[in-house]
N, CA, C and O of each residue as an XYZ file, in Angstrom:
752
protein
N       0.810     -1.130      0.061
C       0.056      0.001     -0.001
C       0.861      1.199     -0.117
O       2.040      1.196      0.236
N       0.241      2.307     -0.631
C       1.168      3.504     -0.728
C       0.671      4.515      0.487
O      -0.533      4.738      0.618
N       1.553      5.056      1.282
C       1.264      5.681      2.395
C       2.016      6.872      2.683
O       3.211      6.874      2.391
N       1.423      8.021      3.286
C       2.083      9.102      3.661
C       1.552      9.648      5.039
O       0.488      9.252      5.515
N       2.408     10.639      5.690
C       1.838     11.264      6.925
C       1.388     12.481      6.452
O       2.000     12.989      5.512
N       0.366     13.082      6.963
C      -0.202     14.386      6.558
C      -0.951     15.106      7.778
O      -1.208     14.579      8.860
N      -1.245     16.406      7.391
C      -2.287     17.188      8.288
C      -3.398     17.460      7.259
O      -3.208     17.730      6.074
N      -4.522     17.356      7.848
C      -5.927     17.446      7.152
C      -6.201     19.051      7.256
O      -5.566     19.711      8.079
N      -7.060     19.596      6.491
C      -7.265     20.847      6.383
C      -8.740     21.134      6.993
O      -9.645     20.348      6.711
N      -8.971     22.174      7.767
C     -10.486     22.443      8.050
C     -11.309     22.831      6.810
O     -10.870     23.389      5.805
N     -12.704     22.405      7.067
C     -13.672     22.700      5.848
C     -13.436     24.196      5.301
O     -13.239     24.401      4.103
N     -13.471     25.272      6.300
C     -13.412     26.649      5.770
C     -12.195     26.882      4.709
O     -12.361     27.385      3.598
N     -11.079     26.483      5.173
C      -9.918     26.508      4.179
C      -9.960     25.698      2.976
O      -9.579     26.135      1.890
N     -10.413     24.531      3.145
C     -10.618     23.563      1.968
C     -11.643     24.313      1.080
O     -11.281     24.509     -0.080
N     -12.750     24.719      1.411
C     -13.696     25.514      0.656
C     -13.056     26.741     -0.085
O     -13.313     26.920     -1.275
N     -12.249     27.563      0.585
C     -11.671     28.540     -0.011
C     -10.777     28.075     -1.287
O     -10.808     28.698     -2.348
N     -10.032     26.996     -1.094
C      -8.915     26.587     -1.969
C      -9.930     25.813     -3.182
O      -9.563     25.870     -4.356
N     -10.971     25.232     -2.886
C     -12.006     24.766     -3.955
C     -12.343     25.954     -4.762
O     -12.140     25.908     -5.976
N     -12.827     26.991     -4.227
C     -13.236     28.142     -5.017
C     -12.269     28.705     -5.841
O     -12.546     29.119     -6.966
N     -11.012     28.757     -5.299
C      -9.929     29.203     -6.342
C      -9.578     28.415     -7.309
O      -9.173     28.869     -8.379
N      -9.698     26.979     -7.041
C      -9.667     26.108     -8.122
C     -10.573     26.178     -9.263
O     -10.276     25.968    -10.439
N     -11.753     26.508     -8.767
C     -12.910     26.590     -9.602
C     -12.706     27.724    -10.750
O     -12.966     27.579    -11.944
N     -12.143     28.977    -10.072
C     -11.885     30.086    -11.010
C     -10.673     29.677    -12.004
O     -10.719     29.915    -13.211
N      -9.649     29.073    -11.405
C      -8.539     28.882    -12.261
C      -8.538     27.748    -13.100
O      -7.716     27.707    -14.016
N      -9.420     26.717    -12.909
C      -9.480     25.525    -13.653
C      -9.637     25.792    -15.216
O      -8.868     25.305    -16.045
N     -10.704     26.610    -15.526
C     -10.937     26.779    -16.967
C      -9.671     27.404    -17.607
O      -9.636     27.266    -18.830
N      -8.820     27.938    -17.156
C      -7.630     28.586    -17.810
C      -6.347     27.722    -18.171
O      -5.293     28.197    -18.596
N      -6.581     26.480    -17.952
C      -5.514     25.431    -18.220
C      -6.151     24.020    -18.581
O      -7.098     23.489    -18.001
N      -5.423     23.521    -19.676
C      -5.982     22.162    -20.071
C      -4.906     21.153    -19.684
O      -5.193     19.963    -19.815
N      -3.598     21.515    -19.183
C      -2.734     20.571    -18.783
C      -2.381     20.418    -17.267
O      -1.343     19.903    -16.851
N      -3.393     20.940    -16.493
C      -3.152     20.680    -14.986
C      -4.117     19.463    -14.602
O      -5.182     19.209    -15.166
N      -3.605     18.828    -13.643
C      -4.471     17.742    -13.085
C      -4.560     18.218    -11.639
O      -3.655     18.279    -10.807
N      -5.790     18.527    -11.528
C      -6.080     19.281    -10.239
C      -6.317     18.186     -9.072
O      -6.824     17.086     -9.295
N      -5.903     18.609     -7.846
C      -6.092     17.704     -6.627
C      -7.695     17.928     -6.329
O      -8.248     19.028     -6.347
N      -8.274     16.784     -6.078
C      -9.823     16.796     -5.740
C      -9.956     17.633     -4.342
O      -9.235     17.336     -3.389
N     -10.819     18.589     -4.269
C     -10.846     19.317     -3.044
C     -10.960     18.540     -1.746
O     -10.504     18.965     -0.684
N     -11.568     17.421     -1.875
C     -11.712     16.603     -0.522
C     -10.259     15.930     -0.142
O     -10.045     15.472      0.981
N      -9.316     15.920     -1.169
C      -8.249     15.361     -1.008
C      -7.000     16.233     -0.740
O      -5.891     15.759     -0.496
N      -7.262     17.451     -0.803
C      -6.193     18.635     -0.340
C      -5.784     18.355      1.074
O      -6.611     18.262      1.981
N      -4.643     18.237      1.225
C      -3.951     18.195      2.653
C      -2.494     18.587      2.578
O      -1.989     18.883      1.495
N      -1.780     18.596      3.750
C      -0.381     18.968      3.831
C       0.378     17.831      4.109
O       0.293     17.292      5.213
N       1.180     17.366      3.147
C       2.020     16.175      3.335
C       3.327     16.447      4.356
O       4.103     17.379      4.143
N       3.454     15.680      5.298
C       4.628     15.941      6.129
C       5.773     14.715      5.954
O       6.945     14.944      6.254
N       5.463     13.751      5.584
C       6.431     12.717      5.206
C       5.886     11.697      4.187
O       4.963     10.996      4.603
N       6.336     11.479      2.815
C       5.810     10.454      1.942
C       6.756      9.187      2.150
O       7.967      9.228      1.933
N       6.095      8.092      2.580
C       6.592      6.852      2.843
C       6.664      6.026      1.612
O       7.602      5.237      1.495
N       5.695      6.139      0.609
C       5.743      5.261     -0.551
C       5.123      3.840     -0.358
O       4.312      3.610      0.539
N       5.503      3.003     -1.155
C       4.840      1.627     -1.140
C       5.331      0.876      0.197
O       6.513      0.662      0.463
N       4.349      0.550      0.909
C       4.815     -0.191      2.217
C       4.008     -1.423      2.206
O       2.837     -1.297      1.848
N       4.497     -2.765      2.585
C       3.779     -3.846      2.719
C       2.822     -3.688      4.029
O       3.181     -3.156      5.080
N       1.535     -4.249      3.772
C       0.503     -3.914      4.859
C       1.067     -4.531      6.315
O       0.679     -3.979      7.345
N       1.852     -5.512      6.391
C       2.391     -6.005      7.535
C       3.265     -5.069      8.165
O       3.471     -5.354      9.345
N       3.897     -3.952      7.719
C       4.672     -2.901      8.290
C       3.980     -1.753      8.875
O       4.577     -0.894      9.524
N       2.702     -1.736      8.645
C       1.791     -0.654      9.322
C       1.978     -0.481     10.619
O       2.160      0.600     11.180
N       1.927     -1.760     11.212
C       1.999     -1.897     12.746
C       3.260     -1.017     13.322
O       3.173     -0.314     14.328
N       4.394     -1.159     12.562
C       5.638     -0.598     12.986
C       5.550      0.975     12.777
O       6.115      1.745     13.553
N       4.887      1.364     11.800
C       4.863      2.874     11.570
C       3.941      3.236     12.628
O       4.270      4.185     13.339
N       2.705      2.572     12.884
C       1.662      2.946     13.941
C       2.475      3.123     15.341
O       2.292      4.138     16.014
N       3.297      2.200     15.720
C       3.906      2.274     16.856
C       4.824      3.558     17.001
O       4.724      4.274     17.998
N       5.625      3.803     16.089
C       6.434      4.886     15.916
C       5.671      6.256     16.059
O       6.214      7.157     16.697
N       4.449      6.444     15.497
C       3.574      7.602     15.579
C       2.937      7.801     16.767
O       2.818      8.911     17.287
N       2.486      6.693     17.260
C       1.733      6.549     18.723
C       2.391      7.046     19.635
O       1.742      7.512     20.571
N       3.728      7.114     19.684
C       4.460      7.673     20.870
C       4.945      9.089     20.649
O       5.631      9.669     21.490
N       4.583      9.626     19.521
C       5.044     11.030     19.173
C       4.397     11.961     20.204
O       3.216     11.802     20.511
N       5.041     12.794     20.669
C       4.674     14.075     21.513
C       5.179     15.210     20.775
O       6.367     15.385     20.503
N       4.195     15.994     20.456
C       4.477     17.496     19.849
C       3.552     18.328     20.254
O       2.438     17.906     20.566
N       3.832     19.477     20.305
C       2.913     20.694     20.858
C       2.148     21.050     19.667
O       2.768     21.305     18.634
N       0.810     21.100     19.691
C      -0.117     21.511     18.666
C       0.323     22.945     18.087
O       0.838     23.697     18.914
N       0.210     23.337     17.001
C       0.789     24.574     16.365
C      -0.196     25.147     15.536
O      -1.203     24.518     15.213
N       0.029     26.298     15.171
C      -0.770     27.301     14.183
C      -0.266     27.163     12.885
O       0.954     27.142     12.723
N      -1.167     27.049     11.774
C      -0.864     27.095     10.480
C      -1.633     28.210      9.812
O      -2.850     28.101      9.659
N      -0.969     29.282      9.405
C      -1.502     30.253      8.453
C      -1.370     29.918      6.923
O      -0.255     29.801      6.416
N      -2.441     29.777      6.248
C      -2.393     29.530      4.889
C      -2.479     30.709      4.109
O      -3.389     31.503      4.347
N      -1.577     30.955      3.121
C      -1.609     32.195      2.424
C      -0.978     32.171      1.144
O      -0.066     31.345      1.093
N      -1.181     32.839      0.059
C      -0.257     33.068     -1.118
C      -0.214     31.775     -2.014
O      -0.664     30.708     -1.598
N       0.331     31.913     -3.229
C       0.401     30.659     -4.102
C       1.723     30.884     -4.792
O       2.355     31.939     -4.746
N       2.087     29.770     -5.450
C       3.350     29.795     -6.223
C       3.413     28.459     -7.021
O       2.448     27.699     -7.096
N       4.631     28.225     -7.618
C       4.848     27.153     -8.340
C       6.150     26.432     -8.111
O       7.085     27.178     -7.819
N       6.379     25.328     -8.169
C       7.602     24.477     -8.159
C       7.955     24.123     -9.586
O       7.031     23.818    -10.340
N       9.250     24.132    -10.050
C      10.150     24.599     -9.379
C      10.293     26.066     -9.389
O      11.171     26.617     -8.724
N       9.416     26.747    -10.157
C       9.158     28.187    -10.241
C       8.280     28.683    -11.386
O       7.861     27.905    -12.244
N       8.030     29.876    -11.387
C       7.116     30.480    -12.270
C       7.356     30.339    -13.844
O       6.447     30.354    -14.675
N       8.832     30.187    -14.152
C       9.238     30.060    -15.449
C       9.098     28.593    -15.899
O       8.993     28.383    -17.108
N       9.090     27.678    -15.133
C       8.969     26.262    -15.620
C       7.957     25.503    -14.521
O       8.185     24.518    -13.818
N       6.901     26.229    -14.622
C       5.964     25.618    -13.476
C       5.331     24.233    -13.641
O       4.548     24.077    -14.579
N       5.617     23.140    -12.757
C       4.957     21.925    -12.903
C       3.932     21.575    -11.733
O       3.061     20.713    -11.843
N       4.144     22.341    -10.618
C       3.255     22.072     -9.517
C       2.732     23.456     -9.150
O       3.533     24.385     -9.053
N       1.307     23.658     -8.921
C       0.914     24.764     -8.336
C       0.475     24.675     -6.846
O      -0.129     23.684     -6.435
N       0.746     25.578     -6.157
C       0.615     25.348     -4.606
C       0.223     26.511     -3.883
O       0.214     27.617     -4.424
N      -0.118     26.324     -2.633
C      -0.650     27.469     -1.556
C       0.500     27.361     -0.570
O       0.951     26.276     -0.201
N       0.886     28.372     -0.220
C       1.901     28.570      0.997
C       1.083     28.481      2.223
O      -0.138     28.387      2.345
N       2.125     28.535      3.200
C       1.786     28.744      4.712
C       2.797     29.116      5.604
O       3.969     28.964      5.261
N       2.514     29.586      6.708
C       3.551     29.765      7.789
C       3.136     28.957      8.944
O       2.049     29.063      9.514
N       4.214     28.029      9.290
C       4.099     27.072     10.432
C       5.466     26.928     10.924
O       6.135     25.989     10.492
N       5.995     27.784     11.821
C       7.417     27.669     12.270
C       7.868     26.411     12.820
O       9.022     26.012     12.664
N       6.858     25.687     13.551
C       7.426     24.394     14.033
C       7.248     23.295     13.187
O       7.744     22.201     13.455
N       6.475     23.532     12.033
C       6.350     22.324     11.162
C       7.642     21.493     10.516
O       7.636     20.329     10.117
N       8.599     22.308     10.529
C       9.989     21.939     10.101
C      10.658     20.951     11.140
O      11.265     19.924     10.834
N      10.456     21.411     12.365
C      10.826     20.449     13.131
C      10.031     19.312     13.490
O      10.577     18.413     14.131
N       8.811     19.215     13.171
C       7.928     18.147     13.269
C       8.487     17.165     12.032
O       8.721     15.973     12.233
N       8.646     17.714     10.912
C       9.171     16.777      9.864
C      10.339     16.192     10.049
O      10.546     15.074      9.576
N      11.291     16.870     10.776
C      12.620     16.383     11.140
C      12.390     15.200     12.194
O      13.052     14.167     12.095
N      11.469     15.365     13.173
C      11.160     14.304     14.012
C      10.451     13.097     13.330
O      10.727     11.959     13.710
N       9.595     13.297     12.388
C       9.101     12.134     11.695
C       9.965     11.434     10.974
O       9.792     10.226     10.820
N      11.127     12.151     10.372
C      12.310     11.420      9.610
C      12.858     10.694     10.514
O      12.941      9.491     10.268
N      13.375     11.193     11.781
C      13.979     10.426     12.695
C      13.281      9.168     13.272
O      13.942      8.183     13.601
N      11.953      9.219     13.387
C      11.190      8.178     13.894
C      11.051      6.989     12.564
O      10.933      5.778     12.756
N      11.085      7.492     11.537
C      10.968      6.592     10.231
C      12.128      5.980      9.819
O      12.000      4.864      9.317
N      13.349      6.498      9.925
C      14.619      6.137      9.547
C      14.950      4.643     10.000
O      15.334      3.738      9.259
N      14.724      4.576     11.353
C      15.051      3.136     11.880
C      14.207      2.072     11.231
O      14.629      0.917     11.184
N      12.910      2.436     10.673
C      12.206      1.452     10.128
C      12.539      1.144      8.407
O      11.905      0.369      7.689
N      13.504      1.842      8.082
C      13.967      1.794      6.634
C      13.741      2.961      5.736
O      14.140      2.971      4.571
N      13.114      3.915      6.277
C      12.522      4.909      5.319
C      13.569      6.039      5.429
O      13.995      6.520      6.479
N      13.976      6.444      3.943
C      15.262      7.361      4.076
C      14.774      8.885      4.376
O      13.721      9.346      3.935
N      15.550      9.482      5.062
C      15.625     10.857      5.503
C      15.314     11.789      4.037
O      15.798     11.560      2.929
N      14.575     12.643      4.324
C      14.384     13.640      3.207
C      15.848     14.303      2.822
O      16.639     14.759      3.648
N      16.013     14.266      1.592
C      17.269     14.991      1.181
C      17.070     16.464      0.886
O      18.002     17.264      0.965
N      15.765     16.828      0.523
C      15.569     18.270      0.208
C      14.993     18.908      1.420
O      14.298     18.266      2.208
N      15.300     20.277      1.588
C      14.686     21.027      2.749
C      13.065     20.959      2.645
O      12.495     21.042      1.557
N      12.514     20.832      3.630
C      11.105     20.828      3.771
C      10.482     22.303      3.427
O      10.668     23.284      4.146
N       9.731     22.311      2.248
C       8.991     23.646      2.058
C       7.614     23.403      2.240
O       6.973     22.713      1.448
N       7.071     23.992      3.351
C       5.570     23.555      3.759
C       4.721     24.259      2.540
O       4.933     25.425      2.207
N       3.834     23.506      1.973
C       2.964     23.857      0.896
C       1.813     23.015      0.657
O       1.941     21.826      0.947
N       0.738     23.404      0.191
C      -0.494     22.454     -0.253
C      -0.511     22.427     -1.581
O      -0.769     23.466     -2.188
N      -0.240     21.236     -2.267
C      -0.146     21.030     -3.706
C      -1.786     21.208     -4.204
O      -2.609     20.473     -3.658
N      -2.213     22.108     -5.158
C      -3.414     22.163     -5.748
C      -3.523     21.636     -7.224
O      -4.623     21.251     -7.622
N      -2.452     21.605     -8.035
C      -2.493     21.032     -9.380
C      -1.118     20.655     -9.648
O      -0.157     21.156     -9.064
N      -1.035     19.633    -10.670
C       0.409     19.339    -11.205
C       0.215     19.239    -12.726
O      -0.867     18.993    -13.258
N       1.391     19.457    -13.381
C       1.223     19.302    -14.823
C       1.078     17.995    -15.361
O       1.824     17.101    -14.960
N       0.128     17.754    -16.297
C       0.015     16.464    -16.917
C       1.106     16.134    -17.920
O       1.460     15.006    -18.263
N       1.641     17.446    -18.386
C       2.855     17.186    -19.356
C       4.026     17.723    -18.539
O       4.238     17.541    -17.340
N       4.807     18.478    -19.492
C       6.149     19.000    -18.829
C       5.768     20.366    -17.947
O       6.333     20.496    -16.861
N       5.007     21.188    -18.303
C       4.574     22.358    -17.667
C       3.293     22.880    -17.669
O       2.505     22.648    -18.586
N       2.990     23.662    -16.579
C       1.550     24.371    -16.529
C       1.612     25.464    -17.507
O       2.647     25.933    -17.981
N       0.330     25.850    -17.782
C      -0.063     27.052    -18.961
C       0.625     28.213    -18.266
O       0.730     28.309    -17.043
N       1.110     29.131    -19.199
C       1.424     30.420    -18.701
C       0.185     31.414    -18.279
O       0.398     32.455    -17.658
N      -1.221     30.966    -18.704
C      -2.230     31.631    -18.439
C      -2.711     31.295    -16.840
O      -3.359     32.074    -16.139
N      -2.359     30.294    -16.541
C      -2.538     29.767    -15.022
C      -1.611     30.574    -14.213
O      -2.022     31.121    -13.190
N      -0.504     30.676    -14.563
C       0.535     31.466    -13.897
C       0.209     32.782    -13.673
O       0.449     33.293    -12.579
N      -0.430     33.543    -14.781
C      -0.741     34.959    -14.940
C      -1.849     35.293    -14.017
O      -1.899     36.257    -13.253
N      -2.875     34.208    -14.222
C      -4.122     34.406    -13.363
C      -4.001     34.351    -11.879
O      -4.636     35.012    -11.058
N      -2.970     33.344    -11.646
C      -2.787     33.065    -10.239
C      -2.333     34.236     -9.313
O      -2.481     34.279     -8.092
N      -1.770     35.152    -10.089
C      -1.178     36.324     -9.374
C      -2.304     37.168     -8.548
O      -2.066     38.002     -7.674
N      -3.494     36.790     -8.993
C      -4.636     37.458     -8.097
C      -4.493     37.019     -6.706
O      -4.690     37.761     -5.744
N      -4.139     35.769     -6.628
C      -4.257     35.060     -5.234
C      -2.908     35.028     -4.623
O      -2.678     34.202     -3.740
N      -1.992     35.862     -5.020
C      -0.576     35.834     -4.516
C      -0.458     36.449     -3.050
O       0.413     36.080     -2.262
N      -1.313     37.319     -2.786
C      -1.379     37.910     -1.288
C      -2.594     37.405     -0.653
O      -2.890     38.033      0.364
N      -3.345     36.494     -0.950
C      -4.549     35.995     -0.470
C      -4.298     35.284      0.744
O      -3.529     34.323      0.733
N      -4.933     35.703      1.910
C      -5.084     34.855      3.290
C      -6.032     34.006      3.122
O      -7.148     34.421      2.809
N      -5.800     32.698      3.285
C      -7.029     31.672      3.266
C      -7.344     31.277      4.709
O      -8.198     30.418      4.932
N      -6.679     31.881      5.688
C      -7.059     31.676      7.135
C      -5.927     30.909      7.767
O      -4.852     30.705      7.203
N      -6.235     30.509      8.949
C      -5.320     29.742      9.912
C      -6.016     28.883     10.834
O      -7.171     29.142     11.174
N      -5.368     27.840     11.279
C      -6.027     26.869     12.023
C      -5.021     26.303     12.927
O      -3.829     26.524     12.713
N      -5.433     25.542     13.986
C      -4.430     24.874     15.018
C      -4.236     23.341     14.494
O      -5.246     22.659     14.322
N      -3.131     22.877     14.277
C      -2.945     21.534     13.906
C      -2.861     20.802     15.435
O      -2.024     21.034     16.307
N      -3.821     19.991     15.476
C      -3.769     19.163     16.795
C      -3.695     17.595     16.579
O      -3.697     16.813     17.530
N      -3.630     17.199     15.258
C      -3.268     15.936     14.989
C      -2.602     15.790     13.609
O      -2.500     16.704     12.790
N      -2.200     14.643     13.467
C      -1.591     14.146     12.040
C      -2.314     12.850     11.837
O      -2.958     12.215     12.672
N      -2.077     12.551     10.480
C      -2.912     11.361      9.991
C      -1.798     10.514      9.139
O      -0.893     11.091      8.535
N      -1.946      9.141      9.148
C      -1.218      8.269      8.541
C      -2.460      7.794      7.298
O      -3.543      7.286      7.587
N      -2.009      8.087      5.969
C      -3.104      8.051      5.029
C      -2.636      7.023      3.878
O      -1.454      7.028      3.534
N      -3.438      6.260      3.363
C      -3.326      5.520      2.255
C      -3.765      6.160      1.004
O      -4.857      6.721      0.919
N      -2.876      6.077     -0.025
C      -3.127      6.614     -1.251
C      -3.267      5.617     -2.303
O      -2.264      4.961     -2.583
N      -4.483      5.375     -3.004
C      -4.705      4.551     -3.826
C      -4.752      5.296     -5.131
O      -5.445      6.310     -5.216
N      -4.026      4.834     -6.193
C      -4.040      5.592     -7.542
C      -4.968      4.918     -8.402
O      -4.952      3.700     -8.582
N      -5.762      5.702     -8.923
C      -6.917      5.490     -9.958
C      -6.775      6.264    -11.110
O      -6.146      7.320    -11.041
N      -7.299      5.865    -12.223
C      -7.296      6.738    -13.606
C      -7.542      7.991    -13.384
O      -6.828      8.845    -13.908
N      -8.686      8.364    -12.497
C      -9.138      9.620    -12.155
C      -8.130     10.506    -11.327
O      -8.308     11.724    -11.296
N      -7.131      9.955    -10.690
C      -6.514     10.575     -9.723
C      -6.358      9.792     -8.431
O      -7.017      8.757     -8.327
N      -5.510     10.190     -7.365
C      -5.214      9.459     -6.140
C      -6.676      9.557     -5.248
O      -7.329     10.596     -5.153
N      -6.997      8.422     -4.697
C      -7.974      8.438     -3.568
C      -7.308      8.310     -2.213
O      -6.505      7.400     -2.011
N      -7.633      9.234     -1.240
C      -6.924      8.991      0.028
C      -8.019      8.551      1.079
O      -9.191      8.929      1.102
N      -7.381      7.652      1.963
C      -8.198      7.206      2.989
C      -7.317      7.109      4.306
O      -6.244      6.505      4.307
N      -7.805      7.707      5.365
C      -6.992      7.712      6.586
C      -7.143      6.387      7.339
O      -8.185      5.814      7.657
N      -5.742      5.991      7.574
C      -5.525      4.648      8.251
C      -5.700      4.837      9.633
O      -6.421      4.089     10.294
N      -4.981      5.951     10.197
C      -5.204      6.251     11.679
C      -4.701      7.702     11.878
O      -3.826      8.249     11.206
N      -5.417      8.254     12.943
C      -5.101      9.556     13.327
C      -4.384      9.637     14.651
O      -4.589      8.822     15.550
N      -3.459     10.734     14.754
C      -2.585     10.613     15.826
C      -2.614     12.010     16.507
O      -2.214     13.005     15.902
N      -3.103     12.068     17.798
C      -3.211     13.441     18.569
C      -1.916     13.995     18.768
O      -0.938     13.253     18.865
N      -1.811     15.402     18.848
C      -0.683     16.102     19.080
C      -0.775     16.802     20.435
O       0.134     17.457     20.945
N      -2.111     16.562     21.011
C      -2.344     17.192     22.287
C      -1.399     16.563     23.383
O      -0.975     15.412     23.274
N      -1.131     17.287     24.319
C      -0.307     16.765     25.503
C      -1.058     15.648     26.120
O      -2.271     15.724     26.317
N      -0.251     14.471     26.468
C      -0.971     13.349     27.032
C      -0.836     13.585     28.559
O       0.211     14.001     29.056
N      -1.860     13.321     29.219
C      -2.052     13.631     30.881
C      -1.552     12.204     31.308
O      -1.753     11.161     30.686
N      -0.932     12.339     32.367
C      -0.405     11.184     33.127
C      -1.393     10.922     34.348
O      -1.770     11.706     35.220
N      -1.681      9.652     34.156
C      -2.886      9.259     35.164
C      -2.049      8.619     36.241
O      -1.114      7.870     35.957
N      -2.402      8.927     37.529
C      -1.850      8.163     38.782
C      -2.544      6.870     38.895
O      -3.747      6.775     38.652
N      -1.699      5.711     39.317
C      -2.571      4.808     39.446
C      -2.135      3.526     39.894
O      -2.947      2.612     40.036
């Protein structure tokens, strides 16, 4: 099974991103848009994992302690850049998210998952190029949203998600949810 670790978005932000997609979608024929219900923040992509290893991943994530944090979602951009755009994304500010991804790397490495070689750049993918690059019309029109504030929210949990590839795009289902809330110690 193909799996990754992610943060889900609240409905109000998801709706705003869906509305932006609706405005921009007619401007491109080469974009493969992420379905609004599938929009998320990827923290760590694990790839193809035998189902029997999910228990190991679960154990490593179940003991995670991390203080909940605020994510401010704003602005748009392209990877690798506007001159050769292949991925259209929405940006965010979440200062402690970098540390969280490093902690996830540290927990997954003993299980055989490589540490990320690239610096983590927090973003939410909205579309990918079907071919080599996205249309210039999309790049130009997206400038309208360059300074848009889509809202902020507190991240209180992370999810282990299964990605099933279908001809219409990936379908995501949550395998397990992990709270970032401090755990209380019970006397006993």
